[in-house]
C-alpha positions in Angstrom: -18.7 6.6 -3.7 -15.2 6.8 -2.5 -13.2 3.7 -3.3 -9.7 2.4 -2.7 -9.2 -1.0 -4.3 -6.0 -2.9 -3.7 -4.7 -5.6 -6.0 -1.6 -7.6 -6.7 -1.4 -9.6 -3.5 -0.7 -13.4 -3.5 1.7 -16.1 -2.6 5.4 -15.5 -3.1 8.6 -17.3 -2.1 11.1 -15.8 0.3 13.5 -13.5 -1.6 10.9 -12.9 -4.3 9.2 -9.6 -5.3 5.7 -8.4 -5.5 4.0 -5.2 -6.7 0.8 -4.0 -5.1 -1.5 -1.5 -6.7 -4.3 0.7 -5.4 -6.9 2.2 -7.6 -8.7 5.3 -6.2 -11.9 6.9 -7.2 -14.6 9.2 -5.8 -12.3 12.0 -4.6 -9.5 14.3 -5.7 -6.6 11.9 -5.6 -3.9 14.4 -6.2 -4.9 16.3 -3.1 -4.3 13.4 -0.7 -1.2 11.9 0.8 -1.2 8.1 0.1 0.1 5.4 2.3 0.4 1.6 2.5 -0.2 -0.1 5.9 -0.1 -3.8 6.8 -1.6 -5.9 9.5 -0.8 -9.5 10.4 -3.2 -11.7 12.5 -3.0 -10.7 16.2 -0.8 -7.7 15.4 -1.5 -4.0 15.2 -1.7 -2.2 11.9 1.6 -0.6 11.0 2.7 2.0 8.4 4.8 0.7 5.6 5.3 3.7 3.3 3.9 7.1 2.5 4.1 9.4 -0.5 2.8 12.9 -0.2 1.0 15.1 -2.7 4.3 16.6 -3.6 5.9 13.3 -4.2 7.9 13.1 -1.0 8.7 9.6 0.2 8.8 7.8 3.5 9.6 4.2 3.1 10.4 1.1 5.1 13.5 -0.8 4.1 12.9 -3.0 1.0 9.7 -1.4 -0.1 9.2 1.5 -2.5 6.0 3.5 -2.9 5.0 5.5 -6.0 2.0 7.3 -7.4 0.5 8.1 -10.7 -1.9 11.0 -10.4 -2.9 10.7 -14.1 -4.2 7.2 -13.3 -5.3 7.8 -9.7 -3.1 4.9 -8.5 -0.5 4.2 -5.9 1.8 1.3 -5.9 4.1 -0.6 -3.5 7.1 -2.4 -4.9 8.1 -5.1 -2.5 11.6 -6.7 -2.9 13.5 -9.4 -1.1 10.4 -10.5 0.7 10.6 -12.4 4.0 8.0 -14.6 5.8 7.6 -11.8 8.4 6.2 -9.6 5.6 3.1 -11.8 5.5 0.1 -9.6 6.2 -3.0 -7.9 4.8 -1.8 -4.7 3.0 -4.1 -1.7 3.0 -4.2 1.4 0.9 -4.8 4.7 2.7 -5.6 8.2 1.5 -5.4 11.2 3.9 -6.0 14.9 3.7 -6.1 16.8 6.9 -8.6 14.9 9.1 -10.3 13.1 6.2 -9.1 9.6 5.8 -10.1 6.6 3.5 -9.2 3.0 3.6 -9.2 0.1 1.1 -10.4 -3.4 1.8 -6.9 -4.9 1.8 -5.0 -7.5 -0.2 -3.4 -10.6 1.3 0.4 -11.1 0.9 1.8 -14.4 1.9 5.5 -15.1 1.8 6.3 -18.8 2.2 8.3 -21.5 0.6 
């Protein structure tokens, strides 16, 4: 019963901020690298940010990823949002060839 459940999505105005959260269960969270991806309609899925088991960060511009191993959660802080950030955001867990995906949460940036 592996689960990755995203939350925190919604409608935000340009220039605003949003914090996404992903709750993990059913596997050893601390042993997996965690990432956020996003996909807009008609576009390919793209990597937004990654945080490794050791806490190393790989981010994209205005976004910051963090993890809390005690709570089995990974978050994505999104600042200075732009309309082009509109997409479904997905939580991803990866360890070697094993990979899990959440169902996604919609983020819409519009005035």
